[in-house]
N, C-alpha and C positions, 0 to 999 in steps of 0.2 A: 533476439535481435540485433544483428551487425551494428557498427558504430555509423558505419556509412547510411545505415536502415532509420537509427535512432535520428542520425542530425534529422534526415528528408521529414520526419514525421516532426521533432520539434519546432524545427523552424515553419511547418505549416501552421500548426498547432498554434505558435505564438503570433503567426501574423491573423489568423483568425482571431485572437484574443483581442484585436480592436475594436470587433465591432459587435464587441459582447452587449447586450442591450443595460443599458446603467441605470437607468428612472430615479428616483431622487435618493436612493439610497446613497448611505455617507462612507466615506473613503477617507484616507487617511489624513492629517493633517499634517504641516508641516515639518512638525519636530518625529513625523513615521508613523504616529498615532491616528488612530483612525474613527476619535469624539469629535473631530471638529465637524462642521455647516457639512454639506452634501457638496462632493466637485461636480462640477459642471460633465455631463457626459464623458465628452472628449478626453477630459482629465483623467477621469476616472478608467477610461478605457487603455489610456495610457500605461495611468498605475498596473493596472491586471499584467499588462501583457508584459510589463517591462520583471513585473513581482513572476511571472508564469515563466520569463525567457530564464532568471536568476535559478528557477526552480528547477527546469527544466534541464539546464548545466550544468548544474552540480547534482541534480538525480542520475543522468547519464553519465556522470561521472565514478557515480558513484556503483553506480549497475555494471558498468567495465569495471572499477577494481571489485566489483562483489563477482567476477568471472574471474579476475586472476586470483581471487580469494580461491575458489571454487576449482580452479585449472591447478591450482599448488598442493589442495588437499586430494583431487582424482591423483594426482602424478606421485606423488606420496604414497598416499597407503594405499589407493587403487578403489577397486568397488568391492568389499569384502567384509571380513567380522569385525574389523578394525574401525573400519567407514561406517558401520552398520553402529558399533558402539558411541562411536562421537554421533552421529545422527540421534541417537537416540537422546543425546544430553543435548544436541540442539535444537528439540523440543521445546528447552526451557526458555532460552532466548526468541522463538520463533514466535512463544505463546505472549512473552512477555512484550515482545515490540507491537504484537496488536493491541494487547489488551492494554501497554501504558505507554506508546507513540503512536499508533497511526489510527489506531481507532476509538477505545473506550475513552483513555482521558482526550484528545482533540475533540470527540463529540459531549463532552462534559464541559472539558474549561472553556473551549474555543467560544461557545456562545453563554459562559460567566461573565470571563472578564471581555467581549462583546457588553456584555448587558450593565457592566461596572464603569466602564466605556463611557457610555449612555449616559447613566447616571453622574458619573461624573461633571461631562462637561455639562449636563441640564445643572448643576447646583454651582459651576464654576466654582469650584473647590472652596464652597464658603461652609461647607458644615464636615471635612472630613476628607477624606480620597477613598472611595468605595474599593480604589483598587487598590490600595495597600490595604487596605481590611479584609478584602479578600485573600490576597497572599496570606498573610497573619493569622485568620481562620484555618487556612489549609495546610499551606506547604509544611510546616512541624508536624502537624497530626498524620499527612502522609509518609513523610520520611519514616516517625517512629512504625507505623506500619509494613511500610514497607522492607526496615528491617528487621523486625521479626518472621514476616516470610521469608525471606533473607535464609534465614538461620532455622528455621521452623525446614526447610525444605532440604539446605544440605543436610542437617539429622536426618532424612527420614527419606535420603537419598535410594537406598536398597530398595526400599518398598515401594518407589518412584518407578526404578527400572522396572521389578516385580510386576506390576499393573500394568505401566505401559507398553512390556515387549518379554510378554512371559514366554517367548520358545528362543530367548538371544542367545547365540553361543558365547559369549564371552561378558557375564553380567558385572562381576566383581571393574571392568575397566568401563563398562560406562559407568555403575559407579561414581569412579573416582573423575570422571570427564561432568558428571552431574554434577558435584560439592563444586567443581571451577567456576561451569557456567550459572549457576544457582546464584550469585554474586550480580548479576545482569536485573535481576527484578528492583534491586535497590537503584543501579546506575540510570535503566532503564525507565521507573517510573517518575528519575529527576529528572532526566532528559527530556520527560513527555511533560512534563509538568513545564520547563521550560521552554519547549517549542510551543507549546499552545498558549503562554502569556504573549509569547514576543509575535505569534500569526495574529493574535488579535489585537496587536499593537500597529501591525502594518510591517514588521517585522521579520523577512521571508527568508535571508540570508544563511543564516546561523541553521535553524532548523534545514535546511537543506543541505548542510554542509556536515550531519550526524551520521549519515551511512556512509560518508569518505574516510572522515574519522576511525567509524568504527572498524570496516577494512583495512584503514589502516593498518590498525593494530593486529589485527588478525592473522593479516600476512607477516608484518611485521615479526612476530611470534613464534609464527609455523617455522619460519624459516630457518631464525636462530636457533631454535630450541629442538624439533622434531629427531636428530641425531641423538638428542640426549633424554625426552623424555616421549619420540611416538607421538600415538592421537594425541598424547592428555598438554601435548605444544597447544595445538591447535583449539585444545575449551580454555588453557589458559590466552590464548588470544584474541576469544570473544569477552576473557572479563578482563581483559586491559582495552581492547575496544571500548566494550559499554564504560570504564569509565573515560576514554577518551570525548566519548560524545556530552558529556555532560558539563569537562574541561572548555569545548571548544562554543559551547552556548553564556556561560556564566558570567564572561567578564558584560554583555550586550545586555546580560538578562537583568545584572548587577544595575548597571547607567540607565536603563530604558524603562525596566518593573521596579525593582527597589528591591531593599532586606526587608523583609517581614519588621511589623513594630513591635514591639516590645510587648506582652500583657497588659492587659486596662481592662479596667470597668468596660463591660459593654455598653454602647452608646444605639440610640434608638436607630437614630441614623445611619451608623455603620453597619447596619444590616440589612440592607438592602437588598446585595446580592448575594448576600450568603446561604436564602435557601434553593441558588440554582442550583448548589451542587449537594444538596440535601440524599437520604438514602433513597427518596424516594424519585431522584432522577438517576441517580448512580446505580443503581439497582439493574433497572433494564437495560441502558447500557453495558453493565460487563457481562447480563447473560446472554444479550445477543452478541458482542467481541467474542467472550470463550466459546461459543456455540459456533461460531463462524473457525474460529480458528480449531476447535475440537475436530472437524475434519482430517485432519492431519495425523491428528489421536488415533480415532479410527485407522486411516489408513498406515500409520505403522504398527497399530497392534494386528491387521490381519495381515502384514507380508513378514511381522517378526515368525511365523510359521513356515515361510517360505524357501527356499535355499538360501545362504549366505550370497549378497549383493542386491539384494529385493527390494530393500528400504533403500539404499546408494541408487539403485535407478529410476524408482519414484521421484529423491529425493533431487537432484541430477534435473531428470526432465523439468519438473517443476520451476525448479530456482528458474532456468531458462526461459520456459513458457510465461513465465508472470510477468516478463517485463514488459510487453507491451501492455499491462493493466497499471503496472505501476505509471508510466507517462501518462497514459491516459488519465489517471486521477489526481497529478498533481495540479489540473485547474481547479479541481473541487474546492482540494487543498487552500488554494489560494484564498478562493471564492467564500468558502465557508463565513467567513467572516462577515462579509458582504449581508449573504442568507440571513446570517441569524440578526445581523442589526436591523432588517429589513422586516423580519418578523416581529423584533420585539417592540419598532416601530410602529407595526399597523399595517406596512405598504407589502401588503401580499401580492404584488401584481408584481414589483419591480423580483419579488422570491419567485413567482411562478414562471416569470422570462428569464431567469437569470439559472434556475432548474433543468425546463428544458433546452435551452441554448447546453449548459451542462451535457447534460444526458447522451444529447445527439452529437456535442465535438468530444467525448469519451468513448463515445461507440466507433466514431468514426476510426480513432485513434488505434483503438486495441484492433477492432476488426482486420485494419492494414494487417500489424501486426501478427493477427492469426490467420489470415491470409500466407504471409511469409512462413512461419513455423509450420503449417502443412504440406506447402510446401517442399520448403527443403531442412525438412528435420532432420534427416540423415546428413546432411552436408554440413549442417551451423553445429552437430552435435561433433560430429568425426574433426574438424579444424577445430572448436573449443577442447576436446577433453582427451582424441584418440593418440595418449602417451605415456609413456610409461608405463605403470602397473594397470590401466586403463586399455584396454585391447577392444578390436574390431565386435567380439562380441556381446562387449559393453555398451558401443555403441552402437548395433543395431536396438536393441533392447531398447535403450533410453530413448531412441529416436520417434521408437515403435509408440510408448510411453505417452512421450510430451506431444505427439499428434492429437493422443484422446483427451490428454487435459487438455487442449488449444479448444475442441469443438467448446469446454464450459467458459471461454474467456469471458466472454460478452457477459453471462451470468454474474461472474466473479467481477466485472467491472460496474455491472447496474448496482449489486447490492451495497459495494462501496460508495459508489453517489448518490444512490437513494439514500440511506442510512443518515446522510447529513442532515439533510432538511427535516426527517423524523423525529430527530433530536435539538436541533436549532431552537425550536422554544421556549428551553428551560423548562419545558412540563413534562411530566411523566408520562411516556407512552409505552407498552406493553407489545403492541402489533411488532413493531421488527423483530425484539426476541423470538416470539410469537412463529414470524414464518421463517426462521433462523432454525426452528428448532425442529419447524415440521421439513426443511431442508435436510436437516442432521439424518432425520429419522430415515429419508429414504435414503442418501448416502451410507446407513450402516446397513439396511433392508439390502439394498443393490450390492452393496460391496460384498457383504456376507455370503449372497447369493451368486457370486461371478466369481470369486478368489477362489475357487473349489476349479473349474471348469477353463481360469483364463489367466489365472495368478494374475501377477500388477496391472494385467490389463482391463479386467473387469476392477480390480480397487479404482483404478483412476477412473474408467467409465461412471462407473459409482460418484468420485467425487463431483465430475461433470451434471451428470445427472440429477442432485440434490441441489447447487449451489443455481442450475435452474429452475428450480421449483421457486426456491426463495426471491430468486428478481421479479417472479411471474408474480408473486402474491404482494414486496412490494410497489410492485407497477399499477398493482389493480389497487393496489390500498391508500396509497399515498394523496391520490386525489382528495379522495373523502374525508378525511383525519389532516392534514397538515395544510397544503399547497393543491390549488387546484388544476392540475397542469393535465395538458391536451393528452393524455392517454395513446387515443387512436393516432394521432399526427407527429405519437414520438416513436408508436412502433412502425408506422409508416417510412418513416425516416431510416429508423434501423431496419427495417427489413429492407429496402432497396441498396441500404452499404453492406448488408452482408451477401447479399447476392452476389456484386461487385467483389466482395469479397473470396465466396466462391467463385468465381470466374479466375480471378486473381492466380488461387491458389494452385488450379486445375492446371494454370500456365508455368507455375514455380518447378509442382513437380515434372513436365513435362520436360524443364530445361534441367533437371536433374537426372533426368533418365538417358538424355540427350548428348551430355556433355560429358567427358572424361575427367577424374580428379575430383576433390571435393574444392577445392577452391576456384579456382571455376565456373565450376557447375553454382557456388553459393553465389560469387560475384554475377553472374548474365541473372540469377534469382532477385539479386535486390536491386537489381536495376529491372529487370522486367514484370515481376508483383505489383511495385507502386503504380507503374505505368497502363498495365492491364486496368489494377484498379480504379484509378479515375477514369478511362476510355470505358469502363462499363456501366460507374454510378456515373458519367456524362450521358450515357445513351439510355440508361435508367429515368433520365431527367432528375437526380440527387441534389437539392440546392444546396447544400452543405459542402460538396466537393464542385460544385459551381465557384460559389463565394470561397471557397478555400484554395482556387487556384487560383483565380483574380486577386485577391489581397495577394496570393504571395506572387505575384508575378509585380504587380504594382510594388512591394515591399520591397524586393531584388531588383527591379530595374535600375539598368546603370543610370547614374546618376549624368546625365549632357552638361 
């Protein structure tokens, strides 16, 4: 999405956050934590709106800097064997981000810290501090385990590259890059731990800034060292960026959460929160997150046998296409502690309303972004990347792949949004992992069947098919297992929004065909697509669009 489109989406979504169903779920205390008495509904809505605004602003900034990063890499290295080698090594931080920042660590530790905060409030700090005890029981062991895995991956980098991309033209270069990016296993893990703890405490600014810091490290290192180290400079930048993700959160973590306690004899009351981070809870979360990210591994394995540049085309298309999904899931990130606290307190009604609201709001944002991508893909890629070593042929292929990816964007968003309530109770559940495994099987089968006749387009189609299967399984299974959401009502709301997205995408494609030049066509599409999306949604009677437009008008009405 362009910066202008992102701003429109974020503004409307933040306005909608003021109408979040509050219920009696607890919110942040005066010190910025969540364990205090429940906020009145209006205060909770204001808190969530402000948290969403902070997250939105920094998410957009980080995403835009990520585009600068991708533009720099595309301009310097193009879409060939050198960039393919780097992107194989890039698989490590991609996997680490999913497992250790975005999914597994957050799904495990946000509920754990939320429960510990609830115990702290209930006991009024008279029998130890469950939050400090949780940190002492988990953080040192986590750092030791991550350091071991980092060293093992660096040692086994040749085998990693051989398994992931057996047809790669320059495996030695990919091995060098992988050994540098392996450091992100340690840094991402610590950064993800800090993010989960701070979000549970109601602090969203430092966690939202991690990708801004990360991309700053990559861009700066690449620009400074590419003439000396080639593509290895980009891999070194990944390592530097990972360290910055830790440093940007460390001061607030030490101030608000605290250092681990020295080892001491266990007390019965100090173990209240510990079972929430046991192996029985961790295993299904890790399998779910790993299976989700394994779609990228499947794509790169299949693409490694295609002509040089195939992996790069898939990567650039996916990076741009996923931006609407990242924006749409920020509300689920902000409200995860609220859902976890509601479930921990037995308030299923608040959890149900919260989850339903988040699903539809996330769907609105991602479908608007999907319409823009489907309608304006060639113009987006040409404006962003077509310069230097990235030529017109690369633009055409990447834009076509991005359109195929966009078909599965709603599925990706629903999987990200639905995984959170499944794991918010702190009790082990294998259903999401089984649903993700089923979707991964579809991705593998469809991609393997389609790669020979259709190349990168078949691989992208397999990705979209697999994630949509997982989304349908999670949507149908949530009500009978965790929170009884109204599946039919949510599906009807998403169906109306999808129809509006289809009409808006058609309008954007027509505009691109009629207007000369990529920049004027993209500017017109950025204005026309949201307008057609809103008009079609209103014509179809979508209450979500009606509410969002009314709240946006009220919020941005000039003060007289």
